C-alpha positions, 0 to 999 in steps of 0.5 A, a space after each residue: 500500500 502506497 502512503 498518501 502524502 500530506 500535500 494530497 490530504 491538504 488539497 482534498 480538504 481544501 476542495 471539501 471546504 470550497 464545496 461546502 462554501 458553494 453549497 451554503 451560499 448557493 442555498 442562501 442565494 436560492 432562498 433570497 434570489 436577486 431581483 432580475 435587472 429591469 429592461 432599459 426604457 429605450 429597449 422597452 420603447 423600441 419593443 412596444 413601438 407601434 407597427 405600421 398598420 396593415 392595409 387592404 385596398 378594396 376591389 375598386 381602388 377607391 378605399 383602403 382598409 387599415 388595421 392596427 397591429 399589436 407589436 407584442 402579442 400578450 403572453 396570456 394570449 399565447 399561453 391560453 389553452 389550445 386544442 391540437 387537432 389534425 395539424 392545427 391548434 384550435 382555440 376551444 373557447 371560440 371554436 377558431 384557429 389559435 391566433 398568432 397575431 392580433 389586428 384590431 380597430 380597423 378604419 377606412 381611408 377614402 383616397 379621392 376625398 382624403 377622408 378617414 372613416 372609423 368603423 363602428 365595431 367593438 374596439 380592441 377586439 381581434 379582427 381575423 377575416 376581412 373581405 370587401 364586396 366586389 363593388 366596394 360598398 360593403 365590408 365583411 369582418 370577423 371579430 373575436 368575442 368572448 363566446 365566439 367569432 362574430 360576423 360584422 358587416 360595415 357600410 364603407 360609405 359611413 362606417 356604420 356596422 352591424 353584427 349578424 345575430 345568432 351566428 358565429 363563424 367557424 374558421 378552424 379548418 375552412 380555407 376561406 370562411 367568407 365569400 361574396 356573390 358577384 352582385 355584392 348583395 349577399 355573401 356565403 359564410 361558414 358558420 358553427 354548427 354547435 353553439 356550446 360555450 366551449 369545446 370539451 376534449 374527450 379523455 383517453 379511454 385506453 393507451 394509444 397503440 400504433 403499428 407500422 406496416 406495409 409500404 416503406 416511405 419517407 415521411 415528414 413529422 407533423 405536430 398535433 396529429 389525430 391519435 385515436 378514434 376519439 380524436 377523429 370524432 372530435 375532428 368531425 365535430 370541430 370541422 363541421 360547418 353550416 353554410 349560410 347566405 347573409 343578405 348584406 342589407 337586412 342581415 337575414 341568414 339562410 341555411 344552405 344544405 346540411 352541415 359538412 366538414 368543409 375544407 373549402 367552398 367557392 361560388 361559380 361565376 354563374 352564381 348558381 353553383 358552389 364547389 364544395 370540398 369536404 374532408 372524407 373519412 376515415 381521417 388519417 392518424 399520420 398526416 394533418 388535415 391538408 392531406 386527408 381525402 376529400 369529396 368534391 361536390 357541386 351544390 345547385 343553389 336553385 334546387 339545394 341539391 348537391 352532386 358528387 363529381 370526383 374525389 381526392 385520395 388520401 395523401 399519406 405517401 407524398 414524397 419529399 418535394 412531391 405532390 399528391 396524386 389525383 386532382 389538386 387545386 380544383 377551382 372555377 374558371 373565372 371567365 366561364 359560367 361553370 367550368 372546373 380546372 385542376 392539376 393532376 400529377 403525371 409522375 405519381 407526384 414523385 419529382 425523382 421519377 424521370 418523365 417527359 411531363 410532370 403535370 397536366 391541366 384538366 377541364 370539365 364543364 357543367 353538367 359534369 358528366 362524361 370524362 374531363 378533358 386534358 387542356 395541356 401538359 407541363 414539363 415541370 411541376 406547375 406552381 400556380 395559375 392566374 387568370 387574365 381579364 381576356 377570356 381563356 388567357 392564364 398565367 402559369 408558373 412552373 419550377 424545377 427543384 433540381 435546377 431552380 429554374 422558374 418559368 412563367 408562361 402565357 397560355 391560351 386555353 382555347 387554342 392550347 398555345 403558350 408563350 414564355 414570358 420569363 425564365 430565371 434562376 430563383 436563387 440568383 437574386 441579382 437577375 430575379 425579375 421580380 413579381 409579375 403584376 397583372 
């Protein structure tokens, strides 16, 4: 046995004394914590400085809507309880998507008269959705109140505003909950079906068991996915909306059809048909609601009857940088009474596949019988379609993710001819031509 030297014993004793000192004074500091230093006033003023108000022009270009924006969202607002469901966070108190920003106290500015008009709606309440009527006469707003999201209609000439009674908007899973008719006399809205004071989250009756089997695919991870049968039932409850038609002058509300778990709705140019896209069961436990299967229906406003015309399959196996298979981005062609347009992938939505064409544009006319027609094919993945004032003229964008080349083409849908307008590298900021103004 090797004897321990005195210097070693002394150093061990010193370390023990230091450790005891740290423990003692650490306990004293924990018992009597030092106050945190205050934020310098200059920094506080900078954080709380008012933001430039958001601005939205009306369709006629005569009036601009301004709304105040809070520079800092209150902590209690962010920390309020939220229900994670199908990729989204829902505010259970008002049956709406949880707000991340706050705009409030809207007012109008008349450009020609250089006149400001205050809107007489509840002050300092969050305003989420705003939509001018096509003629600029009316402004629809959704205002978050204590019991739900109220719909207010304002006269842009005077600022007078009224709330639609006994109606709350549901924007939990609907892309755009407000749609004006082209005549500016009425609008269609997605309203709540249930008017309970607050959503109740069902408890777990048993442990959640997940088993992976079948096709092996690359998949992203998503927050707030459905986890059980109870979650699927809750989604059906939260996503259910009742379409209503609101008269702009009288504020009378009329129910349209039966409640559906709508993803979106849009009015045809003929003002007689409505495109409905509804989430279809069974709801997936692997992807958010944006990738759920959908039923596509056409609702006839005269007969109040709906007709299922196609479906979008569940998209659980979309490859990275890919697209879902089947119809996507379904919309009305704005210069025809009732014609649908949509994209379809020709490469199974997989950008790694070597194919001559990746997408095609499809067209289908009322009464939506027989087969849809192919309008044209795209060599690269379609990235957007915009309508021009001239009939059958559209702007189409595509992009190659490997080369980062972006193309912007002018297409004639009737003649099926195209003209290239732009061809650039999206990563080259110096040669980027900017955004196309139509």
